[in-house]
N, C-alpha and C positions, 0 to 999 in steps of 0.2 A: 504494500500500500504506500503510495507516494504522498508526501505532505505538500500542502499548497500554502504559499506565502505571498504577501503583498509587501513590496519593498519601495519605500520612498527615499529618494536621495536628496541631499541638501548641500548647498554651497558653503554655508558657514555654521558655526556652532550655536549662534543665537537662534537661528531658524530651527535647528534640531531640538534645542531645549523647549522652544515654543511648541513644536509639534509633539514632543513627549508629554508636555503638560496638557495639551488639547486632547490627545488620544486617551490619556488617563481620565480626563474630565468627562469624556463620552463613554466611559466604562469599557474600553477596548483593551485587551491584554496585549502587552508588548512581548514579542518573542525575544528580540535582541536589538542592540544598538551598536553600530560600528562607527569608529572615528579614527582619524590618523594620529591623534594625540589625546592624552587624557583631558577630560573636560571637568572642571571643578563643579561639584554638586550635581553631576548628572545622575549619580546613584540615588540621591535624594529625590530628584525629579521623577525617576523611574519607580521609586517606592521599593527599592531593594532592601532586604534585611542586612544587618551587620554580619560580617563573616564569623564563622565558628572556628577559624584556624587558631586563634589564641587558646581555645580550649584544648586543641590537639597539642599545642606547645606545652601548656600547663600539665596535662596528664603525662605526656612523654617525659617532661622534666622531673616530675614527681617519681615516676617509675625508675628513671635513670639514677636519681639521687638515692632512692631506697636500694637499688641494685648495687651501687657503688659502696654504700655503707655496709651492706650485708656481706658483700664479697670481701672487702678489706678486713672486716672483723673476722670472717671465717678464715681467711688466709693468715692473718697476723696473730690471732688469739687462739683459735681452736685447732686448726690443722697443722701449722708449723710455727709455733711461738719461738722467737729469737730474742735473746737478751742483747740489745744494742745500746751500749753506753749506759746501762742502768735505767732506761726509760721503761715505763709500764707497757704491757703488750697492747692495750687498747687506747693508745694515745690519740685523742681526737684531733689534735693539731696536725698530726702526720696524715690524717685522712682528708683534710680540707682541700688541698690542691687537686687531688684525684677526683673527689666528689664534684668540685666545681667544673673541672674540665669535662668529665663525663656527662654532667647535666647539660652543659651548653652544647656539646657535640650531639648527643642523642636528641635533644629538643630541636635543634636546628635541622638535623636530618629528617626527623619525623614531620616537621612543618613543611619542609621542601617536598617530600614525597606525598604528603597529604594534598598539597597544592597541585602537584602534577596529576594525581589521581582524580581530584575533584574537577579540574579543568580539562580532563581527558587529553592531556598532552603526553605523548609518548614518541619515541624515535620512529621516523618513517611515516608519520601521520600526514596525509595530504590535506592541504588547506581547502576549505570550502567557503569561498567568498560569494556573497549574494549578487554583487554587481562589480564590474571592473572599476578600479580607481578608488575604492573605499579605503584602502590603506595608504593611498598617496595624498589625495586632496579632496576627497568626497566624504560626506557623512551619510549614514544610512540608518533608517528606522524600519525594522522588520516586524510585521504582524502576521500571525498564523491564521489563515483563512478557512481552514477545514474544521473549525469548531462548529458546534451545533447552532448557536445563535449569533453567528457572525454576519454582519450586514456590510457587504463589500462596497455598496454605493455610499453609505454613510462614512466608512473609513476612507474612501477615496476623496470625498468632500472635505473631511477633516485634514487630511494630509495636504491637499492642494491649498486649502485656506491658510494653512500654517506656513506656506512658502516652499513646498516641495518643488525641487527642480524637475524631477521625473518620478513617476510612479509606475511600477511594473508588477505584474502577477507572475509568479514563478512556481514550478513544481520541482520536487526533489528534496534532498537533505541538505540543510544548511548547518 
């Protein structure tokens, strides 16, 4: 089954923001927005939720810290205790650098791989651009038209009234 989309292209970011707000005001769902550079407050205009990646970082960091403390305690106190300069076996100060480094390393790697997984970025993936030029100098607003209660005429009027340079209907996967 092929998906159907309506793609409106814009020449500037102000028209794109205006179109996003107009589309949301008419209760039309936005599939995606493309721009050649980041646009301040576009995520707020689209009504996107905040990312959950900080939770991944916090959980991975907590697990890494607990693993580092447990492993060091196991190795230095229980499995192979060594008397080094008369220090106690479970010297917490000796554990701090390793705990810090492992926490930062594992948290960073977990966040990186969670982002790649969530964004579906992997080696060899082919790009799927809705219209030519959207990564160079064009802005695009994509609406999915194969929904049950989608009114194509109303969506077309909203996009054109918002300053769309071109509006196309497409089929396929974006």
